C-alpha positions, 0 to 999 in steps of 0.5 A: 591265328588271332581270333579274339582281341581284348584289353586289360585295365588294371584300374587306375584313376586319372591321376592328374600329374604323371611321369618322372617329373610328377608326384612320386608313387608313394606320395600320391593320395586321393579323396574317396570321391576321386578314387570312386571315379574308377567305376565311371572310367571303366564303364565308359571303356566297356561301353566303347569296347562293346561298340567297337567289337572287342571280345573281352575287357580284363580288369584287376582285383586290388585293395587299399590303393589310395595312390590311385593305381589299382582301385577295383576291389570286387570284379564279379560284382562290378561285372554284373553291372557292366553286363547290363550296360553292354551287349556282347563284351565279355569280362575277364577276372584278371585276376582274383587273388585267391590267397585273399579269399576263402575259396568257396566264397570266391567260387560262389561269387563267380557262379552268381556272376556267371548265371546273372551275366549269362556266361559273360564273365571269365574266371581268372586266379592269381597268387598276388604281388602286393604284401599290403593287400594279401597279408592284410586280408588274411593271406600269405605272400612274403613266404613264397612257398606257403603262398604257392601251396595255399594258392594251389589248394584253393584252386583245386577246391574251387575247380572241384566245387564247380565241376562236382555236384557233391564233394569233400576235401582235406588238405594242409589248409582246408578240411571241407567240410569239417564233420558235424551234426546238421539237421539229424545227420552227419555232414560229410560232403558239400555242394556249391549252390549255385554252381556255374551253368557254363561248364567246364569253367574256363580258367586263366592265370598269369605267367610271370616267372614261368616256374616249372612247378607253376606251369605243371600245376596249370597244365594238370588242370588245363588252366590257360595263361596270360603272358605280358610283354617285355624281354621274356615275351620276346625271348619266348621262354614262357611260351615254350615252357608253357607248351612243354608243361602241357605236353608233360601232362599229356596234352598236345598243343601248338606253340601259343595255344591256350595263351593270351599275349598282352601288349602295350601300345600307343598309335600315332602318325609316327613312331617318334610322336607316339613315343613322345606322347606315351613316355609319361604313361610308361614312366608312371608304369615304372614308378608303380611296378618296379618297386614291386619287383615287376621290372628288373632294376638296380637298387640305385635306380629304384631309389631314383624312381621315388624322386622327381626327375633326374632319371637320366642319372641312373640306368632306368628303362626308357620307352624307346628301349621297350619299343625296340625289344617289342614289349611296346608298340609305338607308331602308325597303324600299319606298323602295328598290323605288320607286327601282330601278323608276324606275332601270329606267324611266330606262334601258330596256336595263338588265338587270344591277344590283349592290347592295352594302354599303360598305367597312368594313361588318362581315360579319354586317351585310352578310349581314343587308343582303343578306337584307333586300334579297332578301326585301323588295326583289328580288321586286318588282324582278326581271322 
């Protein structure tokens, strides 16, 4: 039963030209004034979503993206501001990339945001996928095993700091605290000050590869998962694997329970019109994400993405195909209602859903689409 509907915004500015005939991703560069417009854009979306009755607005933490795609570097700080211009909307950290943080600094920032917003910030963690930002900020990403080990130790430290009044930790990457003299005694334990007021801290993580080790880690700590669309979703593999991991950890769950499914959409009077309008946004999404191994594609197709036009020469995914597989919905509201009702029946434990526009969609169009969904689809889907 779908009970809560939110939306994800990765943080792109209005890019100007978009699609396969527009500026290649690596050639984009914007002024500081242009990049800073992402905050006004996100605030306008938040105010609209709060008015329209959405549950949560998820945004992404990223760094150094002069290309204009993901331009919000500090989620807890931004969310304290957004909580003051909205009334009920919650704000999801989708996600804080922990290998770029000292875990205790991230834990402190979240705890501060939890207190100042009276519990309206949702904690979310991830391992990262941009080498430029993770490695530049002192983390590790190119060594996948080291990245996972660092991430898991950091998450365990943060959860311990949230939920225990005093604690210590010793692992491969951190010894907290190091033994030292302090004001007449030997330091052996630490206390996070302040800790979140709302405990236990609900924690979310993206599910991408559905690797058993990663899912078992999530189940061990009862971390919830966000699954994007695409063929992986329609094949149900991550959703089933997540349920199996929770059961291995001794937690009985229904299919879809403790998960949020993310779907890209574009509403118009007809399927054909929606696909026509949204195709440039879909193409911009490919230009940005495919070279980061987020969309399976041949080397020849990836190279073609870096040029203007002529994509038909290579086997590059199309929006029509994405609609056929179910990773996108394009069409009239009534069709979206039927699709989401079918999704809820397929996954009886599902309570959370994110609907969003694609990378590159102008802000005015995103608000227009969120409004159409809230008025014509949401009332017929929510339980």
